Jmol script that loads the backbone (N, CA, C; Angstrom):
load data "model"
ATOM      1  N   MET A   1     -10.689  21.537  30.164  1.00  0.00           N
ATOM      2  CA  MET A   1     -10.092  22.727  30.719  1.00  0.00           C
ATOM      3  C   MET A   1      -8.591  22.709  30.424  1.00  0.00           C
ATOM      4  N   PRO A   2      -8.063  23.788  29.828  1.00  0.00           N
ATOM      5  CA  PRO A   2      -6.644  23.806  29.476  1.00  0.00           C
ATOM      6  C   PRO A   2      -5.752  23.850  30.714  1.00  0.00           C
ATOM      7  N   ALA A   3      -4.586  23.258  30.577  1.00  0.00           N
ATOM      8  CA  ALA A   3      -3.618  23.262  31.676  1.00  0.00           C
ATOM      9  C   ALA A   3      -3.038  24.673  31.832  1.00  0.00           C
ATOM     10  N   ASP A   4      -2.611  24.983  33.041  1.00  0.00           N
ATOM     11  CA  ASP A   4      -1.953  26.264  33.275  1.00  0.00           C
ATOM     12  C   ASP A   4      -0.679  26.338  32.444  1.00  0.00           C
ATOM     13  N   SER A   5      -0.355  27.517  31.975  1.00  0.00           N
ATOM     14  CA  SER A   5       0.891  27.712  31.238  1.00  0.00           C
ATOM     15  C   SER A   5       2.069  27.601  32.199  1.00  0.00           C
ATOM     16  N   ASP A   6       3.262  27.432  31.649  1.00  0.00           N
ATOM     17  CA  ASP A   6       4.456  27.405  32.495  1.00  0.00           C
ATOM     18  C   ASP A   6       4.579  28.717  33.274  1.00  0.00           C
ATOM     19  N   ALA A   7       4.272  29.834  32.611  1.00  0.00           N
ATOM     20  CA  ALA A   7       4.348  31.130  33.286  1.00  0.00           C
ATOM     21  C   ALA A   7       3.404  31.174  34.485  1.00  0.00           C
ATOM     22  N   ASP A   8       2.197  30.648  34.314  1.00  0.00           N
ATOM     23  CA  ASP A   8       1.240  30.617  35.426  1.00  0.00           C
ATOM     24  C   ASP A   8       1.747  29.747  36.566  1.00  0.00           C
ATOM     25  N   VAL A   9       2.308  28.604  36.218  1.00  0.00           N
ATOM     26  CA  VAL A   9       2.797  27.677  37.238  1.00  0.00           C
ATOM     27  C   VAL A   9       3.982  28.279  37.989  1.00  0.00           C
ATOM     28  N   ILE A  10       4.901  28.893  37.269  1.00  0.00           N
ATOM     29  CA  ILE A  10       6.067  29.497  37.916  1.00  0.00           C
ATOM     30  C   ILE A  10       5.620  30.626  38.839  1.00  0.00           C
ATOM     31  N   SER A  11       4.713  31.445  38.354  1.00  0.00           N
ATOM     32  CA  SER A  11       4.198  32.530  39.200  1.00  0.00           C
ATOM     33  C   SER A  11       3.528  31.979  40.455  1.00  0.00           C
ATOM     34  N   ALA A  12       2.721  30.948  40.308  1.00  0.00           N
ATOM     35  CA  ALA A  12       2.036  30.345  41.455  1.00  0.00           C
ATOM     36  C   ALA A  12       3.029  29.717  42.428  1.00  0.00           C
ATOM     37  N   SER A  13       4.143  29.206  41.901  1.00  0.00           N
ATOM     38  CA  SER A  13       5.116  28.530  42.767  1.00  0.00           C
ATOM     39  C   SER A  13       5.836  29.495  43.701  1.00  0.00           C
ATOM     40  N   ARG A  14       5.721  30.771  43.445  1.00  0.00           N
ATOM     41  CA  ARG A  14       6.320  31.754  44.357  1.00  0.00           C
ATOM     42  C   ARG A  14       5.656  31.693  45.732  1.00  0.00           C
ATOM     43  N   HIS A  15       4.369  31.292  45.753  1.00  0.00           N
ATOM     44  CA  HIS A  15       3.622  31.223  47.006  1.00  0.00           C
ATOM     45  C   HIS A  15       3.214  29.805  47.371  1.00  0.00           C
ATOM     46  N   ALA A  16       3.260  28.914  46.402  1.00  0.00           N
ATOM     47  CA  ALA A  16       2.899  27.506  46.627  1.00  0.00           C
ATOM     48  C   ALA A  16       4.017  26.657  46.018  1.00  0.00           C
ATOM     49  N   LEU A  17       5.054  26.443  46.799  1.00  0.00           N
ATOM     50  CA  LEU A  17       6.272  25.798  46.308  1.00  0.00           C
ATOM     51  C   LEU A  17       6.044  24.505  45.516  1.00  0.00           C
ATOM     52  N   PRO A  18       5.132  23.632  45.932  1.00  0.00           N
ATOM     53  CA  PRO A  18       4.945  22.382  45.193  1.00  0.00           C
ATOM     54  C   PRO A  18       4.493  22.569  43.746  1.00  0.00           C
ATOM     55  N   ARG A  19       3.947  23.725  43.409  1.00  0.00           N
ATOM     56  CA  ARG A  19       3.498  23.956  42.033  1.00  0.00           C
ATOM     57  C   ARG A  19       4.649  23.870  41.042  1.00  0.00           C
ATOM     58  N   PHE A  20       5.870  24.152  41.486  1.00  0.00           N
ATOM     59  CA  PHE A  20       7.020  24.119  40.576  1.00  0.00           C
ATOM     60  C   PHE A  20       7.259  22.717  40.030  1.00  0.00           C
ATOM     61  N   ALA A  21       6.800  21.709  40.725  1.00  0.00           N
ATOM     62  CA  ALA A  21       6.959  20.331  40.249  1.00  0.00           C
ATOM     63  C   ALA A  21       6.327  20.137  38.880  1.00  0.00           C
ATOM     64  N   THR A  22       5.308  20.901  38.568  1.00  0.00           N
ATOM     65  CA  THR A  22       4.666  20.810  37.255  1.00  0.00           C
ATOM     66  C   THR A  22       5.652  21.158  36.145  1.00  0.00           C
ATOM     67  N   VAL A  23       6.460  22.185  36.360  1.00  0.00           N
ATOM     68  CA  VAL A  23       7.464  22.576  35.364  1.00  0.00           C
ATOM     69  C   VAL A  23       8.470  21.445  35.186  1.00  0.00           C
ATOM     70  N   LEU A  24       8.926  20.889  36.292  1.00  0.00           N
ATOM     71  CA  LEU A  24       9.867  19.773  36.228  1.00  0.00           C
ATOM     72  C   LEU A  24       9.257  18.593  35.470  1.00  0.00           C
ATOM     73  N   GLU A  25       8.028  18.237  35.788  1.00  0.00           N
ATOM     74  CA  GLU A  25       7.368  17.107  35.128  1.00  0.00           C
ATOM     75  C   GLU A  25       7.199  17.351  33.638  1.00  0.00           C
ATOM     76  N   ARG A  26       6.937  18.568  33.241  1.00  0.00           N
ATOM     77  CA  ARG A  26       6.729  18.884  31.835  1.00  0.00           C
ATOM     78  C   ARG A  26       8.015  18.872  31.017  1.00  0.00           C
ATOM     79  N   HIS A  27       9.133  19.254  31.626  1.00  0.00           N
ATOM     80  CA  HIS A  27      10.326  19.537  30.826  1.00  0.00           C
ATOM     81  C   HIS A  27      11.569  18.721  31.158  1.00  0.00           C
ATOM     82  N   PHE A  28      11.564  17.994  32.266  1.00  0.00           N
ATOM     83  CA  PHE A  28      12.773  17.265  32.655  1.00  0.00           C
ATOM     84  C   PHE A  28      13.217  16.288  31.576  1.00  0.00           C
ATOM     85  N   ASP A  29      12.301  15.494  31.056  1.00  0.00           N
ATOM     86  CA  ASP A  29      12.682  14.472  30.079  1.00  0.00           C
ATOM     87  C   ASP A  29      13.350  15.062  28.848  1.00  0.00           C
ATOM     88  N   ALA A  30      12.815  16.137  28.322  1.00  0.00           N
ATOM     89  CA  ALA A  30      13.402  16.749  27.123  1.00  0.00           C
ATOM     90  C   ALA A  30      14.811  17.267  27.396  1.00  0.00           C
ATOM     91  N   ILE A  31      14.995  17.894  28.540  1.00  0.00           N
ATOM     92  CA  ILE A  31      16.320  18.409  28.881  1.00  0.00           C
ATOM     93  C   ILE A  31      17.282  17.259  29.135  1.00  0.00           C
ATOM     94  N   TYR A  32      16.815  16.243  29.836  1.00  0.00           N
ATOM     95  CA  TYR A  32      17.663  15.084  30.102  1.00  0.00           C
ATOM     96  C   TYR A  32      18.090  14.406  28.805  1.00  0.00           C
ATOM     97  N   VAL A  33      17.168  14.175  27.886  1.00  0.00           N
ATOM     98  CA  VAL A  33      17.495  13.510  26.618  1.00  0.00           C
ATOM     99  C   VAL A  33      18.506  14.332  25.834  1.00  0.00           C
ATOM    100  N   TYR A  34      18.305  15.632  25.781  1.00  0.00           N
ATOM    101  CA  TYR A  34      19.240  16.514  25.089  1.00  0.00           C
ATOM    102  C   TYR A  34      20.647  16.381  25.680  1.00  0.00           C
ATOM    103  N   LEU A  35      20.750  16.466  26.998  1.00  0.00           N
ATOM    104  CA  LEU A  35      22.053  16.370  27.657  1.00  0.00           C
ATOM    105  C   LEU A  35      22.657  14.976  27.540  1.00  0.00           C
ATOM    106  N   ARG A  36      21.837  13.936  27.625  1.00  0.00           N
ATOM    107  CA  ARG A  36      22.336  12.561  27.531  1.00  0.00           C
ATOM    108  C   ARG A  36      22.989  12.306  26.188  1.00  0.00           C
ATOM    109  N   ARG A  37      22.421  12.814  25.118  1.00  0.00           N
ATOM    110  CA  ARG A  37      23.003  12.631  23.785  1.00  0.00           C
ATOM    111  C   ARG A  37      24.385  13.249  23.689  1.00  0.00           C
ATOM    112  N   ARG A  38      24.612  14.308  24.423  1.00  0.00           N
ATOM    113  CA  ARG A  38      25.874  15.025  24.330  1.00  0.00           C
ATOM    114  C   ARG A  38      26.885  14.635  25.403  1.00  0.00           C
ATOM    115  N   LEU A  39      26.398  14.195  26.575  1.00  0.00           N
ATOM    116  CA  LEU A  39      27.299  14.022  27.712  1.00  0.00           C
ATOM    117  C   LEU A  39      27.282  12.646  28.354  1.00  0.00           C
ATOM    118  N   GLY A  40      26.317  11.820  27.999  1.00  0.00           N
ATOM    119  CA  GLY A  40      26.176  10.522  28.649  1.00  0.00           C
ATOM    120  C   GLY A  40      25.164  10.584  29.769  1.00  0.00           C
ATOM    121  N   PRO A  41      24.676   9.416  30.199  1.00  0.00           N
ATOM    122  CA  PRO A  41      23.538   9.378  31.128  1.00  0.00           C
ATOM    123  C   PRO A  41      23.820   9.915  32.530  1.00  0.00           C
ATOM    124  N   GLU A  42      24.973   9.622  33.095  1.00  0.00           N
ATOM    125  CA  GLU A  42      25.220  10.048  34.476  1.00  0.00           C
ATOM    126  C   GLU A  42      25.344  11.562  34.595  1.00  0.00           C
ATOM    127  N   LEU A  43      26.156  12.145  33.747  1.00  0.00           N
ATOM    128  CA  LEU A  43      26.331  13.597  33.779  1.00  0.00           C
ATOM    129  C   LEU A  43      25.040  14.303  33.382  1.00  0.00           C
ATOM    130  N   ALA A  44      24.315  13.735  32.434  1.00  0.00           N
ATOM    131  CA  ALA A  44      23.058  14.337  31.991  1.00  0.00           C
ATOM    132  C   ALA A  44      22.050  14.422  33.132  1.00  0.00           C
ATOM    133  N   GLU A  45      21.946  13.382  33.911  1.00  0.00           N
ATOM    134  CA  GLU A  45      20.989  13.393  35.026  1.00  0.00           C
ATOM    135  C   GLU A  45      21.357  14.468  36.039  1.00  0.00           C
ATOM    136  N   ASP A  46      22.647  14.554  36.365  1.00  0.00           N
ATOM    137  CA  ASP A  46      23.094  15.570  37.319  1.00  0.00           C
ATOM    138  C   ASP A  46      22.830  16.986  36.793  1.00  0.00           C
ATOM    139  N   LEU A  47      23.169  17.229  35.531  1.00  0.00           N
ATOM    140  CA  LEU A  47      22.998  18.567  34.976  1.00  0.00           C
ATOM    141  C   LEU A  47      21.528  18.939  34.789  1.00  0.00           C
ATOM    142  N   ALA A  48      20.707  17.988  34.416  1.00  0.00           N
ATOM    143  CA  ALA A  48      19.274  18.267  34.294  1.00  0.00           C
ATOM    144  C   ALA A  48      18.702  18.635  35.666  1.00  0.00           C
ATOM    145  N   ALA A  49      19.099  17.905  36.683  1.00  0.00           N
ATOM    146  CA  ALA A  49      18.639  18.218  38.041  1.00  0.00           C
ATOM    147  C   ALA A  49      19.121  19.600  38.468  1.00  0.00           C
ATOM    148  N   GLN A  50      20.368  19.920  38.172  1.00  0.00           N
ATOM    149  CA  GLN A  50      20.908  21.233  38.519  1.00  0.00           C
ATOM    150  C   GLN A  50      20.185  22.349  37.772  1.00  0.00           C
ATOM    151  N   THR A  51      19.787  22.075  36.542  1.00  0.00           N
ATOM    152  CA  THR A  51      19.046  23.058  35.756  1.00  0.00           C
ATOM    153  C   THR A  51      17.762  23.456  36.475  1.00  0.00           C
ATOM    154  N   PHE A  52      17.025  22.458  36.955  1.00  0.00           N
ATOM    155  CA  PHE A  52      15.771  22.753  37.635  1.00  0.00           C
ATOM    156  C   PHE A  52      15.991  23.307  39.038  1.00  0.00           C
ATOM    157  N   GLU A  53      17.061  22.910  39.673  1.00  0.00           N
ATOM    158  CA  GLU A  53      17.390  23.483  40.973  1.00  0.00           C
ATOM    159  C   GLU A  53      17.639  24.985  40.829  1.00  0.00           C
ATOM    160  N   GLU A  54      18.397  25.357  39.808  1.00  0.00           N
ATOM    161  CA  GLU A  54      18.674  26.771  39.567  1.00  0.00           C
ATOM    162  C   GLU A  54      17.405  27.518  39.151  1.00  0.00           C
ATOM    163  N   ALA A  55      16.598  26.924  38.289  1.00  0.00           N
ATOM    164  CA  ALA A  55      15.345  27.559  37.870  1.00  0.00           C
ATOM    165  C   ALA A  55      14.441  27.800  39.076  1.00  0.00           C
ATOM    166  N   PHE A  56      14.388  26.828  39.978  1.00  0.00           N
ATOM    167  CA  PHE A  56      13.582  26.983  41.189  1.00  0.00           C
ATOM    168  C   PHE A  56      14.135  28.109  42.048  1.00  0.00           C
ATOM    169  N   ARG A  57      15.444  28.158  42.180  1.00  0.00           N
ATOM    170  CA  ARG A  57      16.080  29.154  43.044  1.00  0.00           C
ATOM    171  C   ARG A  57      15.807  30.572  42.554  1.00  0.00           C
ATOM    172  N   ILE A  58      15.785  30.789  41.233  1.00  0.00           N
ATOM    173  CA  ILE A  58      15.649  32.139  40.703  1.00  0.00           C
ATOM    174  C   ILE A  58      14.234  32.441  40.182  1.00  0.00           C
ATOM    175  N   ARG A  59      13.272  31.582  40.503  1.00  0.00           N
ATOM    176  CA  ARG A  59      11.921  31.734  39.961  1.00  0.00           C
ATOM    177  C   ARG A  59      11.265  33.052  40.343  1.00  0.00           C
ATOM    178  N   ALA A  60      11.643  33.634  41.459  1.00  0.00           N
ATOM    179  CA  ALA A  60      11.034  34.907  41.884  1.00  0.00           C
ATOM    180  C   ALA A  60      11.337  36.033  40.880  1.00  0.00           C
ATOM    181  N   GLY A  61      12.416  35.896  40.146  1.00  0.00           N
ATOM    182  CA  GLY A  61      12.773  36.915  39.160  1.00  0.00           C
ATOM    183  C   GLY A  61      12.202  36.655  37.779  1.00  0.00           C
ATOM    184  N   TYR A  62      11.415  35.596  37.634  1.00  0.00           N
ATOM    185  CA  TYR A  62      10.842  35.242  36.334  1.00  0.00           C
ATOM    186  C   TYR A  62       9.846  36.308  35.886  1.00  0.00           C
ATOM    187  N   ASP A  63      10.020  36.779  34.663  1.00  0.00           N
ATOM    188  CA  ASP A  63       9.122  37.790  34.098  1.00  0.00           C
ATOM    189  C   ASP A  63       8.169  37.090  33.135  1.00  0.00           C
ATOM    190  N   ALA A  64       6.949  36.861  33.605  1.00  0.00           N
ATOM    191  CA  ALA A  64       5.965  36.162  32.791  1.00  0.00           C
ATOM    192  C   ALA A  64       5.568  37.009  31.607  1.00  0.00           C
TER     193      ALA A  64
END
end "model"
wireframe off; spacefill off
backbone 0.3
color backbone group
């Protein structure tokens, strides 16, 4: 059975907050690695976390 798409997960997280963790689990490492190469490990971790915090905050406006 195929996994839900990111769009499906984000939409579901509007009513089931824990579902958003799937997006974080799928994409945190890639964003962190990208930022770490450019900014170093400490700043990269903070900015990657802030990225997902902001994505979570504005998820209701996501247009699937």
